[in-house]
C-alpha positions in Angstrom: 41.8 -196.3 121.2 44.8 -194.9 123.2 44.2 -193.1 126.4 45.5 -189.8 125.0 43.2 -190.1 122.0 40.2 -190.6 124.3 41.3 -187.5 126.3 41.8 -185.4 123.1 38.5 -186.4 121.8 36.8 -185.6 125.1 38.5 -182.1 125.2 37.2 -181.3 121.7 33.7 -182.5 122.6 33.6 -180.6 125.8 35.1 -177.4 124.2 32.5 -177.5 121.5 29.7 -178.1 124.0 30.9 -175.3 126.2 31.1 -172.8 123.3 27.6 -173.7 122.3 26.3 -173.4 125.8 28.1 -170.1 126.3 26.6 -168.8 123.0 23.1 -169.7 124.0 23.6 -168.2 127.4 24.9 -164.9 126.0 22.0 -164.7 123.5 19.5 -165.2 126.4 21.1 -162.5 128.5 19.6 -159.0 128.1 21.9 -156.3 126.6 24.8 -158.8 126.1 25.6 -157.9 122.5 27.9 -155.1 123.3 29.3 -156.8 126.3 30.4 -159.8 124.3 31.6 -157.8 121.2 35.2 -158.3 122.4 38.2 -160.2 121.0 39.5 -163.2 122.8 42.6 -161.2 123.7 40.5 -158.5 125.3 38.6 -161.1 127.2 42.0 -162.6 128.4 43.1 -159.1 129.7 39.8 -158.7 131.6 40.3 -162.1 133.3 44.0 -161.3 134.0 42.9 -157.9 135.6 40.4 -159.6 137.8 42.8 -162.5 138.7 45.8 -160.2 139.4 43.7 -157.6 141.5 44.5 -154.2 139.8 47.8 -155.0 138.0 50.1 -152.5 136.3 50.8 -152.5 132.6 54.2 -154.1 133.4 52.6 -156.9 135.4 50.2 -157.7 132.5 53.1 -157.6 130.0 55.0 -160.1 132.1 52.0 -162.4 132.4 51.4 -162.4 128.7 55.0 -162.4 127.6 54.5 -159.3 125.5 55.9 -155.7 125.2 54.4 -153.0 127.4 53.5 -151.2 124.3 51.3 -154.1 123.2 49.5 -154.1 126.5 49.0 -150.4 126.4 47.2 -150.6 123.0 44.9 -153.4 124.4 44.2 -151.5 127.6 43.5 -148.3 125.8 40.8 -150.0 123.7 39.2 -151.5 126.9 39.4 -148.2 128.6 37.8 -146.3 125.6 34.9 -148.9 125.7 34.7 -148.4 129.6 35.4 -151.9 130.5 38.4 -150.8 132.8 39.7 -147.9 134.7 43.2 -146.6 135.5 43.9 -145.9 139.0 47.0 -143.9 140.1 49.0 -145.5 142.9 48.8 -143.6 146.1 52.4 -144.4 147.1 53.9 -143.6 143.7 52.1 -141.4 141.3 54.1 -142.7 138.4 52.6 -146.1 138.9 49.1 -146.8 137.4 46.9 -149.7 138.2 44.3 -151.2 136.0 40.9 -152.2 137.5 37.6 -153.5 136.2 35.0 -150.9 135.7 31.4 -151.8 136.4 30.9 -152.8 132.8 33.9 -155.1 132.9 32.8 -156.6 136.1 29.3 -157.2 134.7 30.8 -159.0 131.7 32.9 -161.3 133.7 29.9 -162.0 136.0 27.7 -163.0 133.0 30.6 -165.1 131.6 30.9 -166.9 135.0 27.2 -167.6 135.2 27.5 -169.2 131.6 30.4 -171.5 132.9 28.2 -172.4 136.0 25.3 -173.3 133.6 27.7 -175.5 131.6 29.1 -177.2 134.7 25.5 -177.9 135.7 24.9 -179.4 132.3 28.0 -181.8 132.8 26.9 -182.7 136.4 23.5 -183.9 135.2 25.1 -186.9 133.7 27.0 -188.0 136.8 25.8 -189.3 140.2 27.2 -187.8 143.4 30.1 -190.1 143.7 31.1 -189.6 140.1 30.7 -185.9 140.6 33.1 -185.8 143.6 35.6 -188.0 141.6 35.3 -185.8 138.5 35.8 -182.6 140.5 38.8 -184.2 142.3 40.4 -185.3 139.0 39.8 -181.9 137.3 41.3 -180.2 140.3 44.4 -182.4 140.1 44.8 -181.8 136.3 44.3 -178.0 136.5 46.7 -177.7 139.6 49.3 -179.3 137.4 48.6 -177.2 134.2 48.1 -173.7 135.7 51.3 -173.2 137.6 52.9 -169.9 136.8 
């Protein structure tokens, strides 16, 4: 089997395993039904808001390569469900920043804990040296694939 075939197969197995682990984790988390009743796009927006540190609509539109009107629709839905808040800029009242509300922060926190649980599941099959090597290689791969 070619190296790329092995990698593709591993990605598929890991993706499926992660989805199953996250599903179980969410089911075990109290009051998570409403928190996780979001679309993938809405989750992407929440993650981008956290990563960008209170971005503007324009910054989110640039990140996702979409029109500001598209971002506005998504943001308004998240705002209506109280996952985010709008904050006026102190230096320019025409500028509005988007931040995670308590509910949005809680959702991301629960999701992160699910990822840590999945990472622990992966680490169980590796010894200490393999863990260090695996972490190093994952870091190298993600550094190369996540450049903006």
